[in-house]
N, C-alpha and C positions, 0 to 999 in steps of 0.2 A: 471490306469490312473496315469501319474506321479504327477499331482497335488496333487491326494489323498494321496497319499506315503508322499510329501514335507508336507501337512496338517498337517497328525498323527506326523511326525518328529517334526514340531513345537509345537505341543499341546504337546507331551513329554517332549520337551525341557523345555517348561514354565513350566511344573509339576517336573520336579526334581531342576531349578531352585529356585521353590517357597519352596520346602522340603529344599532344601541346606540353603538358607535364613533363614528359619525358624530354624534350627538346629545352625546356626553361631547365630543367633541374641539371641537364648535360652543360647547359650554358653558364650557369651560376658556378656550377664545381670547375669548369675548367678557367673561368674569369678568378675565380678564389685560389686556382693552384698558379695559374699565372702572375698574380699580385706577389703570392709569397715568394718563388721564384725572383720577383722584380725586385722584393725587398733583400732579399740574399744578395743578388747581382750587387744592388748599389755597395751594400756593406762591404762585400768580397771586391769591389773596385775601388772604394776608399782605403781598402787596406793596400791594394798594387801601386795606388797613385803615387806615393813616395817613391818607390822604387824606379816607375817608369818615368818620373821627372827628373830623377836623378841619371837616368839613361841605364840604370843596372838591368838590363833586358833580359838577361840568363837570369836572374832571382826573380822577373816577372813570369818569364815560359815557367821555370821550376814549380812556382807556386801558384801555377795555373794546372801544370798538369796533375800537381799533387790532390788536387780538388776536382779531378776529372773534365777540368778545361781543356780542350785542342785549339790551339791558333790554326786561325786559317786568312788566307790572303783575298780571297774574292767571298765576297756575302752575296748569295743567289737575290738575284733582282723582286723574286716573289717571296722574299722576306716581309713580314708584316712588322711594322714599328709597334711596340708596347710602351715604349717610355724614352723619352730625350729630354736633353737638359742643354742650355748654351750657357756659355760665358764669353766673356772677351775673345779669348784664346783657346778654349775648351770648348768641345762639343762630345757628349756622351750621349750612344743611343742603345736602349735595348731592342731586340728583337727575336722573331722566334718563323721556323718554317719547317714543314715536315714534322718531326721529330724532334727536333732541335731548338734551344733558345740559347742567344748568345748577347754578347754586347761588343761595342766597337768604340774605340777612344780617338778622338781626332785633337792632336796637339800640334800648334801649327802647320806644318807639312807633314807631320807624319801622323800615320793611322798605325793601329791595333788591334784587333778583332778576335774572340775568343768565342767557342759554342760547345756545346756539353748535351749530350742526349737526354731528354725528358723522360724519364723513369713513369709507367703508366700506374697511377693509384688504383684502388679496389674497385673505383667507380668503372674505369677505362674497362675493366678486367671482365665485370660483372653488366655492363648496362643494358648490353643484347639479351641476357638471360631475364633480366630482371622487367625488361621489354615485354619479354615473351611471357613472363609469368602475369604481367598485367592483360595482357591481352587472353590468355588461358582463362581468367577470370570474368573477366567480358564474356567470354564467350559459355561458361559455365553457367552465369547469371543469365543469358539469351536462354540457355536450355531451361533454366529452372524457370523464367516468366514462363515460356511455350507451354513446358509441362502443368503450372500449375494455375497459370491465368487463360491463355490462349486455347490451349488443348478443351476444357472444360466450358469455356464460353463459345468455342466451335461444337462442341456437342450440345449446347443450350439451344444455340442458334437455328443449327440442322433440325434439332425437336421440333423448335418453333414453326419450320417452315412445312414439317411434314404435318404439323398441328394446322396449318394454314390449308394445306391439300387435304384435310379429311381424313387424314391418320390419327386415331385417337387410342388412348389406353395405352400407348407405347410410353413407359416410363425409363428414365434415365441414371445410370448406374453411378453412385455417389460414393466416391471415396476419399472424400475430405470433409473437415468441418469448420473450415472458415465460412466467411462472408458469400463466398459463391459456391461452397456447398449448401450454404441455408436458402440460397436464391435457386438453385437445382431443386432443394426440397421443397421450395415453395410452388415451382413449376409442376413438378410432379403430382403435389396435391392438388393444383386447379385443375392439371389435366385430369386425373382420377375424377374430378368433380366434374368437369364437363363432360366427361365421357360417360359417368354415371347417368347425369341427365339428359343426354341425347339418347342413351339407351334406355332410358323411361320413355320418353317420348318416342321413340321408334316402335317401344312395346305396346304402348298405349295407340299410337295411328296403325299398327299393325290389326290390333286385335279390336278395333272398336266395333267393327263390322259384326265381328263373331259375337261380343257381349250385347251388342242392342238387337240381335237377329231373333232370338226367344222372345221376349216381350213384343217385337212388331207384329211378331208372326201369331203372337195369342190377341193381340187388338184386331188382326185381321180376320182372324177365325170369329171373335167375339160379333164384328161388326155381319159378318155373312149368317150367323146362325141364331144370334140372340136381340132383343129390342127391348124397351122398357126400363124397367127399376133393374133388370138383371143387367140389361148390356151397359147403363148408366155403373153400376157397381164393377162390372170386370175391367172397364176403360178406367174410373178412379184407381186399379189396382194395379192395372198394368202401366198406367201412368207415373203412380209412386214408384214402381220398379225402375224406369226410366230416368225418374228424377235420381234415384240411388245410385244407378248405374254412373250418370253423369258427376254425380256430388263426390262419389270415391275416385273419378277420374280427376279431376280437378284437387281434392284433397291431396290424393297420392304426387301429382306433380308439385303442387306448393311445397309438399314436404320435400320431394328431393331438390327441389331449386334451393331450398332454404332461405327464401325471400321472406319469411315471415318471423315473427317472434310469438314465444309462448307467451299465453297471458295467464300469469301464474296468481293461486289464490287459495285462500284456505276455505274447505268445506268439508262437509259431512261426506263420508265415502258413500253414503244411498241415494245423495243429490245426482252422482253420476249414472246410477241406477235407473234412477225415476225418470232423469231424462232421457234416456236412451228407450224406456219403454213408451214413453209418449207417442213415437210413431206404429206402435200394434196396436191391433183392435179387437180382432178375432182369433188371433194366434193362441193356439194351447201353451202357456208360458207357467211354469208353478216356482214362484220366487218365496225364499226362505232366507228372512233377514235374521240371524243370529247376533250380530253384534255390531252396528256402524260405528267407523270411529274418523277423525280429523285426518284429512290428506291436503298435500300441496300439489295443485296443478295445473292444466287447461282443462275446464271443465267441459267446454264443447268438445276439444279434440276427443279425452278419454269417453264422452258418451258416444262419440263415432265409434271408437275402437270396440264398447260394449256392444253397439248397436249391431255391428258386423258380427261378435261373436254370437249374440244372439238368433241374425238370422241364419248364421251357420248353421247352428245346432238346430232351429226348426226346420232347414232344407235338406236335412242329410240324415235326419231322424228317421227311424224305422215308423215310428207310430207317431211322427208328426208332435212331440211335447219337446221343449225345452225347460231344463231345469236349471236353475238359479240360486248360489248360496251364496250370500255375502255376511263375512264373519272378519273380524278385527285383521287378519290376515290377508285377504284380498277380497277376490271376486270367482267364483267357480263357477263353469258352464256345462252340463253334462246333456248329452244326448244318446239314445240307442241307436246302434246301429253296427254296419260289417266294419272289419280292420281295415285300414287305409293300407294302399298296395305299398307305398314307397315310406322313406322317412317324413317325419313332419317338416325338416327343413325343406323339403322339396316342393311342399306346398306355401311355402311363406315367402318364395320366389313367385314375382308377377306373373299372372296369365299360365300359371301352371297349367299341365296336359294331363289328363286321367280319369278314369271313371267317375272321380267325385265331383268334375266339372260340368257335368253333361246336362245341370241345368240349374248351374251357379254362376257367381261374379268373379273374375279371374284376380280382381284387386282387392278383394275383401281380408284375406289372411296377411297379405303384405301389407296393407295399411295397418291392419292390427300390430302386425310387428316393428313398423317403423315410428308409431305414435309410443308403444310401448318404449321402446329405446328414446326417444327424446325425454321420457319423464325417467330415466333410469329406474325404471321397475323392470320385472321380468315376467316373461309367459313361458307357463310348462303346458306339456300335453302328455297324457298317458291315456292306455288303452287298458280297461279291466273289465270283465264280466260284460262283453257285448257294450259297453258304455266308451263313448269318446269322453274326455275331462280336458278342457283347458283350463288354466288357473291363472289368473292374474295376480301375481304378490307385490303387495305395496312396497 
């Protein structure tokens, strides 16, 4: 994964920057300390020189010892020269080795050298601790980046791999509200939509044969038993049934995909009813218009929903009569029949199973529910006095 490589590079860059910073800081502080000690030694030598040049070596040794210096006769060969000054008869040198720092004065053929132990400063005492502290900070930063960035992205990558492999409807647990959390939320929404769409297509594919079976069987029976105008009338009716089935399937898939925009307009509520009733001829439909009001919506889609509810009322009515009432609050559909075996939400699912579907189309109520939700309206169901009542409320 490319991000892992970038993450490792960042950690290594931070590590090397920290080491380089530590080395450079140590170098600067050591040079600063050496410069300070050199300045002190130059001043100290200038104090000793009158005694040394006059031959009063006892005074030189005494003053040197009082300031912490010790005379040495041989300067180690590994001593590093920090400063030197030449004149005609005088040579002055400042040097350091191990934990010591000192100076040598050469006058004619005479030489005298002093050294002193260099006391460690706070940086020398704590520089290892400071380095470890910075390395711990880098380690904590690495853990934070892994926990907050790489781990969630790994979860997202695994979910995408599963999606590629055909595993849908598996949501990612989101524990953060930053940009990565928003990305995971968007993935969950996309995954949910894809899963819902595939489920809808699977349902349509699995049940299309079942839905077409009844009208096709009736067409076959009419062709074998009837002829003339009676056959023509039956064929027209069953072809209309096939057309309604295909239309319902297409509308359901379009709604699930969400690849269409609602054609909103303002119209009278009775227009929806009249648009839906155009497809009915000899059915027993009783219409009572109490009051028509202005509503906003997609006239075509709303008429499909109303038409499905009218068909539902006629199909499952004991007396074959559908009663419709239009008022300022909405449209009510009533038909006489036996009480449903399950809760109404069960029948809003596409291709539901039950006694109610023996001669019906399993997408009808599901399409109605989807269209009503798109218009932010509501649909209610009740059963009272042997009557099924569906109510679309504006």
